[in-house]
BALOBA-1460 file (C-alpha; in Angstrom, 3 decimals):
// residues 290
<rec num="1" residu="x" x="-0.171" y="-0.092" z="-0.079"/>
<rec num="2" residu="x" x="2.756" y="2.270" z="0.791"/>
<rec num="3" residu="x" x="4.542" y="1.557" z="-2.484"/>
<rec num="4" residu="x" x="1.384" y="2.204" z="-4.119"/>
<rec num="5" residu="x" x="0.777" y="5.671" z="-2.617"/>
<rec num="6" residu="x" x="4.508" y="6.581" z="-3.333"/>
<rec num="7" residu="x" x="4.058" y="5.729" z="-6.888"/>
<rec num="8" residu="x" x="0.805" y="7.657" z="-7.088"/>
<rec num="9" residu="x" x="2.570" y="10.624" z="-5.537"/>
<rec num="10" residu="x" x="5.355" y="10.607" z="-8.057"/>
<rec num="11" residu="x" x="2.788" y="10.509" z="-10.764"/>
<rec num="12" residu="x" x="1.036" y="13.292" z="-9.626"/>
<rec num="13" residu="x" x="4.350" y="15.289" z="-9.372"/>
<rec num="14" residu="x" x="5.504" y="14.474" z="-13.002"/>
<rec num="15" residu="x" x="1.910" y="15.375" z="-14.377"/>
<rec num="16" residu="x" x="1.928" y="18.491" z="-12.270"/>
<rec num="17" residu="x" x="5.380" y="19.461" z="-13.782"/>
<rec num="18" residu="x" x="4.118" y="18.628" z="-17.183"/>
<rec num="19" residu="x" x="1.088" y="20.855" z="-16.717"/>
<rec num="20" residu="x" x="3.397" y="23.754" z="-15.736"/>
<rec num="21" residu="x" x="6.140" y="23.434" z="-18.238"/>
<rec num="22" residu="x" x="4.292" y="22.151" z="-21.349"/>
<rec num="23" residu="x" x="2.861" y="25.614" z="-22.300"/>
<rec num="24" residu="x" x="6.454" y="27.014" z="-21.905"/>
<rec num="25" residu="x" x="7.848" y="24.593" z="-24.169"/>
<rec num="26" residu="x" x="4.949" y="24.993" z="-26.911"/>
<rec num="27" residu="x" x="5.553" y="28.866" z="-26.539"/>
<rec num="28" residu="x" x="9.289" y="28.420" z="-26.923"/>
<rec num="29" residu="x" x="8.913" y="26.061" z="-29.943"/>
<rec num="30" residu="x" x="6.839" y="28.656" z="-31.613"/>
<rec num="31" residu="x" x="9.755" y="31.055" z="-31.539"/>
<rec num="32" residu="x" x="11.518" y="28.669" z="-34.140"/>
<rec num="33" residu="x" x="8.584" y="27.807" z="-36.479"/>
<rec num="34" residu="x" x="8.837" y="29.148" z="-39.833"/>
<rec num="35" residu="x" x="5.130" y="30.264" z="-39.690"/>
<rec num="36" residu="x" x="3.351" y="33.482" z="-39.401"/>
<rec num="37" residu="x" x="1.170" y="32.221" z="-36.584"/>
<rec num="38" residu="x" x="2.535" y="31.464" z="-33.073"/>
<rec num="39" residu="x" x="2.173" y="27.792" z="-32.867"/>
<rec num="40" residu="x" x="4.200" y="24.621" z="-33.556"/>
<rec num="41" residu="x" x="1.527" y="22.852" z="-35.447"/>
<rec num="42" residu="x" x="1.858" y="22.353" z="-38.133"/>
<rec num="43" residu="x" x="5.837" y="22.626" z="-38.198"/>
<rec num="44" residu="x" x="6.865" y="24.402" z="-41.374"/>
<rec num="45" residu="x" x="10.842" y="24.444" z="-40.604"/>
<rec num="46" residu="x" x="13.389" y="25.516" z="-38.158"/>
<rec num="47" residu="x" x="14.103" y="29.522" z="-38.284"/>
<rec num="48" residu="x" x="15.801" y="32.155" z="-36.187"/>
<rec num="49" residu="x" x="14.041" y="35.198" z="-38.240"/>
<rec num="50" residu="x" x="11.717" y="35.732" z="-35.568"/>
<rec num="51" residu="x" x="14.574" y="36.810" z="-33.310"/>
<rec num="52" residu="x" x="15.868" y="39.387" z="-35.956"/>
<rec num="53" residu="x" x="12.360" y="40.804" z="-36.310"/>
<rec num="54" residu="x" x="12.099" y="41.090" z="-32.621"/>
<rec num="55" residu="x" x="14.985" y="43.304" z="-32.685"/>
<rec num="56" residu="x" x="13.700" y="45.455" z="-35.588"/>
<rec num="57" residu="x" x="10.420" y="46.094" z="-33.993"/>
<rec num="58" residu="x" x="11.327" y="49.354" z="-32.379"/>
<rec num="59" residu="x" x="7.889" y="49.593" z="-30.583"/>
<rec num="60" residu="x" x="8.211" y="46.079" z="-28.766"/>
<rec num="61" residu="x" x="12.035" y="47.037" z="-27.774"/>
<rec num="62" residu="x" x="10.716" y="50.305" z="-26.369"/>
<rec num="63" residu="x" x="7.850" y="48.694" z="-24.393"/>
<rec num="64" residu="x" x="10.317" y="46.212" z="-23.356"/>
<rec num="65" residu="x" x="12.522" y="48.977" z="-22.017"/>
<rec num="66" residu="x" x="9.690" y="50.764" z="-20.373"/>
<rec num="67" residu="x" x="8.681" y="47.619" z="-18.605"/>
<rec num="68" residu="x" x="12.180" y="47.068" z="-17.181"/>
<rec num="69" residu="x" x="12.405" y="50.629" z="-16.009"/>
<rec num="70" residu="x" x="9.177" y="50.317" z="-14.458"/>
<rec num="71" residu="x" x="9.595" y="47.170" z="-12.650"/>
<rec num="72" residu="x" x="12.996" y="48.590" z="-11.132"/>
<rec num="73" residu="x" x="11.028" y="51.532" z="-9.921"/>
<rec num="74" residu="x" x="8.412" y="49.470" z="-8.582"/>
<rec num="75" residu="x" x="10.862" y="46.904" z="-6.898"/>
<rec num="76" residu="x" x="12.762" y="49.806" z="-5.106"/>
<rec num="77" residu="x" x="9.740" y="51.593" z="-4.025"/>
<rec num="78" residu="x" x="7.755" y="48.450" z="-2.764"/>
<rec num="79" residu="x" x="10.913" y="47.368" z="-0.876"/>
<rec num="80" residu="x" x="11.099" y="50.698" z="1.051"/>
<rec num="81" residu="x" x="7.551" y="50.989" z="1.669"/>
<rec num="82" residu="x" x="7.064" y="47.325" z="2.261"/>
<rec num="83" residu="x" x="9.817" y="46.905" z="4.838"/>
<rec num="84" residu="x" x="9.145" y="49.995" z="6.714"/>
<rec num="85" residu="x" x="5.581" y="48.850" z="6.947"/>
<rec num="86" residu="x" x="6.488" y="45.400" z="8.282"/>
<rec num="87" residu="x" x="9.028" y="47.028" z="10.752"/>
<rec num="88" residu="x" x="6.203" y="49.426" z="12.087"/>
<rec num="89" residu="x" x="3.424" y="46.690" z="12.242"/>
<rec num="90" residu="x" x="5.908" y="44.365" z="14.030"/>
<rec num="91" residu="x" x="6.890" y="47.233" z="16.431"/>
<rec num="92" residu="x" x="3.152" y="48.029" z="17.661"/>
<rec num="93" residu="x" x="0.281" y="46.001" z="19.189"/>
<rec num="94" residu="x" x="-3.472" y="46.301" z="19.880"/>
<rec num="95" residu="x" x="-6.042" y="47.728" z="17.680"/>
<rec num="96" residu="x" x="-3.485" y="49.883" z="15.917"/>
<rec num="97" residu="x" x="-1.765" y="46.803" z="14.429"/>
<rec num="98" residu="x" x="-4.774" y="45.429" z="13.330"/>
<rec num="99" residu="x" x="-5.913" y="48.225" z="11.519"/>
<rec num="100" residu="x" x="-2.715" y="49.145" z="9.905"/>
<rec num="101" residu="x" x="-2.373" y="45.291" z="8.849"/>
<rec num="102" residu="x" x="-5.848" y="45.243" z="7.448"/>
<rec num="103" residu="x" x="-5.320" y="48.322" z="5.330"/>
<rec num="104" residu="x" x="-1.930" y="47.203" z="4.071"/>
<rec num="105" residu="x" x="-3.403" y="43.796" z="3.285"/>
<rec num="106" residu="x" x="-6.914" y="45.071" z="1.501"/>
<rec num="107" residu="x" x="-4.929" y="46.413" z="-1.465"/>
<rec num="108" residu="x" x="-3.925" y="42.866" z="-2.418"/>
<rec num="109" residu="x" x="-7.747" y="41.970" z="-2.504"/>
<rec num="110" residu="x" x="-8.682" y="44.932" z="-4.681"/>
<rec num="111" residu="x" x="-8.948" y="44.246" z="-8.314"/>
<rec num="112" residu="x" x="-6.343" y="45.806" z="-10.463"/>
<rec num="113" residu="x" x="-8.886" y="47.698" z="-12.627"/>
<rec num="114" residu="x" x="-10.242" y="49.246" z="-9.496"/>
<rec num="115" residu="x" x="-6.802" y="50.279" z="-8.476"/>
<rec num="116" residu="x" x="-5.955" y="51.607" z="-11.879"/>
<rec num="117" residu="x" x="-8.951" y="53.928" z="-11.931"/>
<rec num="118" residu="x" x="-8.623" y="55.084" z="-8.445"/>
<rec num="119" residu="x" x="-5.136" y="55.974" z="-9.145"/>
<rec num="120" residu="x" x="-6.138" y="57.893" z="-12.293"/>
<rec num="121" residu="x" x="-9.039" y="59.764" z="-10.740"/>
<rec num="122" residu="x" x="-7.025" y="60.508" z="-7.661"/>
<rec num="123" residu="x" x="-4.102" y="62.170" z="-9.372"/>
<rec num="124" residu="x" x="-6.537" y="63.927" z="-11.731"/>
<rec num="125" residu="x" x="-8.380" y="65.743" z="-8.841"/>
<rec num="126" residu="x" x="-5.113" y="66.217" z="-7.059"/>
<rec num="127" residu="x" x="-3.667" y="67.795" z="-10.225"/>
<rec num="128" residu="x" x="-6.590" y="70.174" z="-10.520"/>
<rec num="129" residu="x" x="-6.410" y="71.222" z="-6.540"/>
<rec num="130" residu="x" x="-2.620" y="72.091" z="-6.738"/>
<rec num="131" residu="x" x="-1.359" y="75.264" z="-8.061"/>
<rec num="132" residu="x" x="2.075" y="76.289" z="-9.311"/>
<rec num="133" residu="x" x="3.954" y="79.487" z="-8.453"/>
<rec num="134" residu="x" x="1.970" y="81.118" z="-11.666"/>
<rec num="135" residu="x" x="-0.955" y="80.501" z="-10.278"/>
<rec num="136" residu="x" x="-1.980" y="77.959" z="-12.766"/>
<rec num="137" residu="x" x="-3.051" y="74.337" z="-11.772"/>
<rec num="138" residu="x" x="-0.503" y="71.818" z="-11.654"/>
<rec num="139" residu="x" x="-0.829" y="69.885" z="-15.065"/>
<rec num="140" residu="x" x="-1.810" y="66.231" z="-14.862"/>
<rec num="141" residu="x" x="0.150" y="64.077" z="-17.226"/>
<rec num="142" residu="x" x="-0.825" y="60.546" z="-17.234"/>
<rec num="143" residu="x" x="2.247" y="58.311" z="-17.968"/>
<rec num="144" residu="x" x="4.623" y="55.498" z="-16.531"/>
<rec num="145" residu="x" x="5.129" y="57.328" z="-13.423"/>
<rec num="146" residu="x" x="1.723" y="56.670" z="-12.405"/>
<rec num="147" residu="x" x="1.875" y="53.101" z="-13.455"/>
<rec num="148" residu="x" x="4.790" y="53.041" z="-10.880"/>
<rec num="149" residu="x" x="2.621" y="54.249" z="-8.194"/>
<rec num="150" residu="x" x="-0.537" y="52.390" z="-8.807"/>
<rec num="151" residu="x" x="1.647" y="49.248" z="-8.676"/>
<rec num="152" residu="x" x="3.466" y="50.222" z="-5.717"/>
<rec num="153" residu="x" x="0.045" y="50.706" z="-3.646"/>
<rec num="154" residu="x" x="-0.538" y="46.851" z="-3.726"/>
<rec num="155" residu="x" x="2.913" y="45.247" z="-4.374"/>
<rec num="156" residu="x" x="4.493" y="46.783" z="-1.328"/>
<rec num="157" residu="x" x="1.866" y="44.843" z="0.767"/>
<rec num="158" residu="x" x="3.358" y="41.545" z="-0.703"/>
<rec num="159" residu="x" x="6.795" y="42.966" z="0.103"/>
<rec num="160" residu="x" x="5.606" y="43.478" z="3.711"/>
<rec num="161" residu="x" x="4.218" y="39.923" z="4.265"/>
<rec num="162" residu="x" x="7.484" y="38.604" z="3.473"/>
<rec num="163" residu="x" x="9.422" y="40.981" z="5.552"/>
<rec num="164" residu="x" x="6.926" y="40.534" z="8.488"/>
<rec num="165" residu="x" x="7.262" y="36.680" z="8.363"/>
<rec num="166" residu="x" x="11.179" y="36.845" z="8.407"/>
<rec num="167" residu="x" x="10.922" y="39.416" z="11.412"/>
<rec num="168" residu="x" x="9.057" y="36.594" z="13.560"/>
<rec num="169" residu="x" x="12.502" y="34.973" z="13.947"/>
<rec num="170" residu="x" x="14.255" y="38.015" z="14.996"/>
<rec num="171" residu="x" x="15.332" y="38.038" z="18.493"/>
<rec num="172" residu="x" x="14.420" y="41.491" z="19.799"/>
<rec num="173" residu="x" x="16.874" y="41.126" z="22.625"/>
<rec num="174" residu="x" x="19.728" y="41.553" z="20.284"/>
<rec num="175" residu="x" x="18.468" y="45.315" z="19.688"/>
<rec num="176" residu="x" x="18.159" y="45.760" z="23.394"/>
<rec num="177" residu="x" x="21.808" y="44.587" z="23.970"/>
<rec num="178" residu="x" x="23.028" y="46.825" z="21.255"/>
<rec num="179" residu="x" x="21.315" y="49.730" z="22.728"/>
<rec num="180" residu="x" x="22.763" y="49.087" z="26.209"/>
<rec num="181" residu="x" x="26.206" y="48.976" z="24.848"/>
<rec num="182" residu="x" x="26.028" y="52.361" z="23.338"/>
<rec num="183" residu="x" x="24.658" y="51.733" z="19.869"/>
<rec num="184" residu="x" x="22.373" y="54.255" z="18.111"/>
<rec num="185" residu="x" x="18.954" y="53.149" z="16.666"/>
<rec num="186" residu="x" x="20.350" y="53.897" z="13.191"/>
<rec num="187" residu="x" x="23.525" y="51.582" z="13.936"/>
<rec num="188" residu="x" x="21.003" y="48.853" z="15.184"/>
<rec num="189" residu="x" x="18.872" y="49.124" z="12.078"/>
<rec num="190" residu="x" x="21.736" y="49.021" z="9.821"/>
<rec num="191" residu="x" x="23.948" y="46.529" z="11.568"/>
<rec num="192" residu="x" x="21.479" y="44.050" z="13.077"/>
<rec num="193" residu="x" x="17.923" y="44.272" z="11.961"/>
<rec num="194" residu="x" x="18.514" y="44.818" z="8.181"/>
<rec num="195" residu="x" x="21.126" y="42.310" z="7.777"/>
<rec num="196" residu="x" x="18.785" y="39.613" z="9.542"/>
<rec num="197" residu="x" x="16.017" y="40.882" z="6.796"/>
<rec num="198" residu="x" x="18.370" y="40.739" z="3.839"/>
<rec num="199" residu="x" x="16.951" y="37.475" z="2.442"/>
<rec num="200" residu="x" x="13.276" y="38.415" z="2.777"/>
<rec num="201" residu="x" x="14.181" y="42.220" z="1.335"/>
<rec num="202" residu="x" x="15.716" y="40.103" z="-1.631"/>
<rec num="203" residu="x" x="12.688" y="37.897" z="-1.889"/>
<rec num="204" residu="x" x="10.446" y="40.825" z="-2.135"/>
<rec num="205" residu="x" x="12.368" y="42.910" z="-4.468"/>
<rec num="206" residu="x" x="12.297" y="39.676" z="-6.968"/>
<rec num="207" residu="x" x="8.597" y="39.250" z="-6.365"/>
<rec num="208" residu="x" x="7.879" y="43.195" z="-6.734"/>
<rec num="209" residu="x" x="9.796" y="42.942" z="-10.004"/>
<rec num="210" residu="x" x="7.998" y="40.026" z="-11.681"/>
<rec num="211" residu="x" x="4.544" y="41.283" z="-10.244"/>
<rec num="212" residu="x" x="5.392" y="44.594" z="-12.096"/>
<rec num="213" residu="x" x="6.488" y="42.939" z="-15.449"/>
<rec num="214" residu="x" x="3.132" y="41.120" z="-15.700"/>
<rec num="215" residu="x" x="0.753" y="43.746" z="-14.551"/>
<rec num="216" residu="x" x="-1.639" y="45.020" z="-16.942"/>
<rec num="217" residu="x" x="-4.830" y="46.284" z="-15.423"/>
<rec num="218" residu="x" x="-3.150" y="49.028" z="-13.548"/>
<rec num="219" residu="x" x="-0.826" y="49.834" z="-16.355"/>
<rec num="220" residu="x" x="-3.736" y="50.118" z="-18.923"/>
<rec num="221" residu="x" x="-5.461" y="52.932" z="-16.895"/>
<rec num="222" residu="x" x="-2.465" y="55.153" z="-16.149"/>
<rec num="223" residu="x" x="0.009" y="54.575" z="-18.851"/>
<rec num="224" residu="x" x="-0.974" y="57.548" z="-20.653"/>
<rec num="225" residu="x" x="0.445" y="56.962" z="-24.207"/>
<rec num="226" residu="x" x="3.526" y="55.004" z="-23.003"/>
<rec num="227" residu="x" x="3.723" y="51.221" z="-23.767"/>
<rec num="228" residu="x" x="4.635" y="48.484" z="-21.685"/>
<rec num="229" residu="x" x="5.250" y="44.754" z="-22.791"/>
<rec num="230" residu="x" x="1.984" y="43.712" z="-21.427"/>
<rec num="231" residu="x" x="0.019" y="46.628" z="-23.116"/>
<rec num="232" residu="x" x="1.957" y="45.880" z="-26.140"/>
<rec num="233" residu="x" x="1.099" y="42.212" z="-26.310"/>
<rec num="234" residu="x" x="-2.431" y="43.085" z="-25.840"/>
<rec num="235" residu="x" x="-2.782" y="45.406" z="-28.673"/>
<rec num="236" residu="x" x="-0.956" y="42.629" z="-30.827"/>
<rec num="237" residu="x" x="-3.522" y="40.209" z="-29.796"/>
<rec num="238" residu="x" x="-6.188" y="42.384" z="-31.388"/>
<rec num="239" residu="x" x="-4.591" y="43.328" z="-34.437"/>
<rec num="240" residu="x" x="-2.674" y="40.023" z="-34.920"/>
<rec num="241" residu="x" x="0.049" y="38.376" z="-33.173"/>
<rec num="242" residu="x" x="3.465" y="37.074" z="-34.713"/>
<rec num="243" residu="x" x="6.062" y="34.691" z="-33.110"/>
<rec num="244" residu="x" x="8.141" y="37.673" z="-32.484"/>
<rec num="245" residu="x" x="6.542" y="37.647" z="-29.136"/>
<rec num="246" residu="x" x="7.445" y="34.053" z="-28.533"/>
<rec num="247" residu="x" x="11.017" y="34.814" z="-29.501"/>
<rec num="248" residu="x" x="11.081" y="37.414" z="-26.646"/>
<rec num="249" residu="x" x="9.453" y="35.139" z="-24.246"/>
<rec num="250" residu="x" x="11.991" y="32.475" z="-25.108"/>
<rec num="251" residu="x" x="14.801" y="34.772" z="-24.329"/>
<rec num="252" residu="x" x="13.349" y="35.935" z="-20.996"/>
<rec num="253" residu="x" x="12.890" y="32.120" z="-19.985"/>
<rec num="254" residu="x" x="16.357" y="31.590" z="-20.655"/>
<rec num="255" residu="x" x="17.624" y="34.608" z="-18.668"/>
<rec num="256" residu="x" x="15.322" y="33.522" z="-15.670"/>
<rec num="257" residu="x" x="16.712" y="30.092" z="-15.924"/>
<rec num="258" residu="x" x="20.423" y="31.435" z="-16.250"/>
<rec num="259" residu="x" x="19.707" y="33.721" z="-13.099"/>
<rec num="260" residu="x" x="18.073" y="30.783" z="-11.222"/>
<rec num="261" residu="x" x="21.146" y="28.547" z="-11.902"/>
<rec num="262" residu="x" x="23.591" y="31.130" z="-10.697"/>
<rec num="263" residu="x" x="21.646" y="31.824" z="-7.502"/>
<rec num="264" residu="x" x="21.730" y="28.051" z="-6.790"/>
<rec num="265" residu="x" x="25.413" y="27.414" z="-7.485"/>
<rec num="266" residu="x" x="26.276" y="30.631" z="-5.242"/>
<rec num="267" residu="x" x="23.990" y="29.460" z="-2.531"/>
<rec num="268" residu="x" x="25.814" y="25.777" z="-2.712"/>
<rec num="269" residu="x" x="29.232" y="27.617" z="-2.764"/>
<rec num="270" residu="x" x="28.230" y="29.500" z="0.228"/>
<rec num="271" residu="x" x="26.817" y="26.379" z="2.052"/>
<rec num="272" residu="x" x="30.157" y="24.483" z="1.550"/>
<rec num="273" residu="x" x="31.924" y="27.474" z="2.732"/>
<rec num="274" residu="x" x="30.160" y="27.744" z="5.944"/>
<rec num="275" residu="x" x="30.101" y="23.741" z="6.388"/>
<rec num="276" residu="x" x="33.850" y="23.830" z="6.210"/>
<rec num="277" residu="x" x="34.186" y="26.833" z="8.459"/>
<rec num="278" residu="x" x="31.886" y="24.848" z="11.163"/>
<rec num="279" residu="x" x="34.047" y="21.713" z="10.757"/>
<rec num="280" residu="x" x="37.124" y="23.776" z="11.354"/>
<rec num="281" residu="x" x="35.609" y="25.721" z="14.463"/>
<rec num="282" residu="x" x="34.944" y="21.966" z="15.796"/>
<rec num="283" residu="x" x="38.138" y="20.610" z="15.122"/>
<rec num="284" residu="x" x="39.962" y="23.707" z="16.891"/>
<rec num="285" residu="x" x="37.479" y="23.037" z="19.745"/>
<rec num="286" residu="x" x="38.302" y="19.333" z="20.063"/>
<rec num="287" residu="x" x="41.961" y="20.520" z="19.853"/>
<rec num="288" residu="x" x="41.756" y="22.704" z="22.629"/>
<rec num="289" residu="x" x="39.888" y="20.342" z="24.829"/>
<rec num="290" residu="x" x="42.386" y="17.466" z="24.109"/>
């Protein structure tokens, strides 16, 4: 019976991996098919011309660059806001903590369309209410900067959850000991608290970056006349999509896999170094005892 359940679990794992990876394989294969339709059936021959056409498509390249800039800006702001919110929520208690935590989490539950429209309306009203030195209303110009603000309003909550989970394993006694020894609050933050939070901050930055890249609803309502990759793909779906999208997706998958591989190699290298350091410390301790 145990062997049957183990076989069933392995079968489920294989089917689950196939379910996840099969669309990526099909999409990547379409980037090399000599067909104007993004598909692998029927297969009309191997070609790399879609990569050349992708580079020649200036609108796609501009949309891709815009997407990267927006994603970097969102990641930076979301990490700052999310980390500060997590530290604040962790440092207070009672009803104030419940209210603040609920306010931050509620942004994740709000549909992206609502966030996009709300961001647009708020800045429109704000632009008409603020007057410049010349007495004229501050001009409201939709653009990618509003997309950044709209995305940060809910992505920061995801970063907060990651950092807050990491804070649960932090020993508050370390802060008290450092303060008793004469350290300032800034030194405690920089040398004790933040180093403990670096793994969660890094994970939060990665989540914010990729969440921004795939965002469409908020960007669609706040981008003005600028293009991002999701908006560009949406426009191509309506007018006629070509395998250039598949070519770009294939390159993004390759870059992601290379980064994941580099991270894993670096993690294992650090683990080996730490294991060797601990073994050396144990040998030194045994030598001292003997």
